[in-house]
N, C-alpha and C positions, 0 to 999 in steps of 0.2 A: 443780902442787900446787893444790888447791882453796883458795880464800880461807878464813880462819879463821872468818868469820861466815856461811859458806854454809849451814850447817844452820839457823841462826836465820832467814836470809833465806827459805829454802824453807818453813819453818814459818809465817812471817809471810805469805808469799804464799798458802799454803793457807788460812790464816784469812780472808784477804780474799776468796778465791774462794768459801769456804763460809759467809761472813758470820758467822764465829765471834767472839763476844765472851763470854768465860767469866766467869761470876758468881763473884767472889772475896770479896765482903763477906758475913760471916756473918749480920749483922743483916738484910741484904737477902734472903738465902736463907731465913731464918726467916719474914720477912714474906711471901714468896711461898708458903711451905708453909702458913702460917696462912690466907692468902687461899684456897688450894686446899681446905683442910679436908676431906681425903679420907675416905671411908668406911673405918673401921677393919677391916672385913671384906671390902671390895670391891676389885676390880681397878683398877689405874691404869696408863696408858701414859705414859711420859715421852718426850717428843720433844726431840731435841737434847741428849742427856744429857751430852755432853762428857766430862769426866774424873770425873764422879760427885759434883760438889759438891752437887748437889740430890738425887742418888740416895739417899744415906745417910739424910737426915732424912725423905724421902718414904717410904722403906721402913719406917721406924719408925712410920709413921702409917697404913699401909694393909695390906690383907690380902695382896695380891700386886702386884708392880710389874714391868712389862716396860720395860726401858730401851733406847731406840733411839739409835744413833749411827752415822752413815754414814762418818765420817772414820776411817781405819784407825789413824792416829797417836794420836788421842784414844781410840779404841776399845780399844787395848791397855791403857791405864791404867784405863779403865772396866771392862774384863773382870776385872781384879784386884780392883777394888772390889766388883763384883757377886758374885765367887766367895766372898767372906766374908759375904754376906748371903743367908740361906736362902730368903727369900721374893722374891728378885729374879732375873729372867731377863734376860740380856744378849743383845741382837740387833744384830749388825753389819749393819745393813740400812737402807734408805731408808724412813722412817716413812710417807711419802706413798704407797708401794706396798703398805703393809700392809692386810690385811683387818680391818675392825672386829670386835671380839669379839661373839659372839652374845648375851652377857649384858650387863646395865647396867654401864657403866664410866665412868671419868673420864680426862681428858687433862690433863697438867701439863707445862710446859716453858719453858725459856729458849730460845726458838726462833730459828733463823737469820732475821734480819730481812728478808732478801731473799725469803724463802719465806712470809712472814706470810699473805698472801692465800690461798696454796695450802693452808696448814695449816688456816686458818679454814674454807675450803670443805670440806676433808676432814672436819672435825669436824661441820659442819652437815649433811653428807650421811650421817653415821653414825646409823642409826635408834635405836641403843641408848645413845647418848651421854647421860650425865646432866649433865656439866659439863666445861668446858674453862677452865683457868686459865693464861694465856699471857703471857709477858713479851715485850712488843713495843715498838716505838718509841712514845714518849709521845704523839706527834701522832696515830698510828693509833688507839691506845686511846681517846683523847679523842674523835676523830671518830666511831668506831663506837658509843661509849656516849652520845653527845649532850652531852658535857661542854662543848662550845663553844656550846651553845644551838641547834645545828643538827643535823639528822639525815640520815644517808645512806640511799640506796635499799636497801642490803642490810639495814640495821638495821630499817627500817620494814617491809620485805617479810617479814622473819622474826619480827617482834615477836609475833604471835599464838602462836608456838610457842617462842620463845627470848627470854630476858631478857639484855640487855647492860648491863654496868656497869664503871666504872673502880674497881678495888678497891685502888689504891695507886700510888705513884710510887717509882721507884728512880733515884738520881742516876747519871750517866754514870761517875763515879769508882768505882762498885761493880764495874766490869768491867775485864778485861784481855784484849786491848788496850782502851784507853779509847775508846769511840765518840764521835762528834761530838755526839750528843744524849742526853737523858735517856730513861729507859724508863718504861713504864706497865704495870701489872698489869691485863690485860683478863680479866674473868670473864664467861663465857657459860654460862647455865643453861637447860637444856631444861625447859619447864613440864610439870608432871605432867598437866595437861589444857590444851589450847589455849584461847585466849581467844575463839575462834570455833569453830563446829561444823566437824568435819573436812571435810565435804562443801563448805563455803563457802570453804575456804582457796585453791583455785585461782582463784576469782573475785576474792577479796581481792588476791591477787598481781597479777592482771591490772589491777585498779584502780590499784594502786601503780605499776605499769609505765606506765600511761597518764599518771598524775600527774607522773611524773618525766621525761616526754618533753620538757618545757621549751617547749612551744608557747605563744607569746604572753607568755612571761616570768612566768607565775603559775600556780598550781594551778588556779584557776578557769578560765582560758583552756584549759588542757589537758583538764579534765574536760568542758567544754562540747562538745568534739568527739565525745564518746561518750554523753552524757546530755543530756536536755532542759535548756536554760538555766534555766528557772524552777525546776526541781527542784534543780539545782546551787546556785542562789542561795539557796534555802530551806535546803538542807543546810549551806551555809557559814554562814548566819546562826545556825542552831541550834548549830553547833559553835564559834561565835564566831571564825571565820576571816575576816579582811578579804579582799575580792575580789582585792586586789593582792599578797597574801602570797606570797613566793617559796616554792617547794615544800619546800625544806630546813628551813624554820622551822615546819613543821607537826608537832606532836608525834605520836608513835605512837598515843597514846590518842585523839587527834582523828581519826586515820585510821580507827580502829575504828568510831567514831561515824559518820563519813562513809560508810563502807561499809554500815553497817546502814541508814542513811537512804536512800542511793541504790539499795540493793538490796531495800528493804522491799516487801512485796507486800500 
């Protein structure tokens, strides 16, 4: 005879494997929906839809919603929720394997935290993505949005095309099972027009890659390996960046000025 708690144990095990922390607090759900602010007539993809806690309020705010959930157990409950919503399509599938829509769209979701980087990469690679509003670990959202006063390579390299910001915080007690840390609402918006000409973006990304190489312990030391030292020094002075500044403390806006100065003709 199987132990009485075997079903619960299997479910808990599945949650751990899939990094499932269901959002159960209604105020937190509404906070996430407000941060997403979906287009009333536009399409939205929900990633990690779970049992539909976020699906219902999202469906009420957008033109069409496609809800992705890979877990069959949660998917059965989600299917019942979606069946009652005429503008919602349920897909029992891996969101990361999905083809991005050909029209402008948004992504919203309480995503599996172990897949955060993969989901973010998928969003950045989707050419018609307008915005992504993702519930992630708070530390991840703070790092990507520069909330610590430091900036990551991914944020800086995509800044001309994408705006990153921390749109809110959600306490760990809003989830079941309760995770070890709080969550952050990470908002990623694709700019209507990039901050640099399209033709300049590959060179800008190369500059950022060089800067983050970490040679010599400062941005200045890294840049001097690829640009004349006098020109680097002048660009740093104009941008008000001290020569010994670690690369992570250089603002994205300063990177844009550096690029224009170092690549000016």
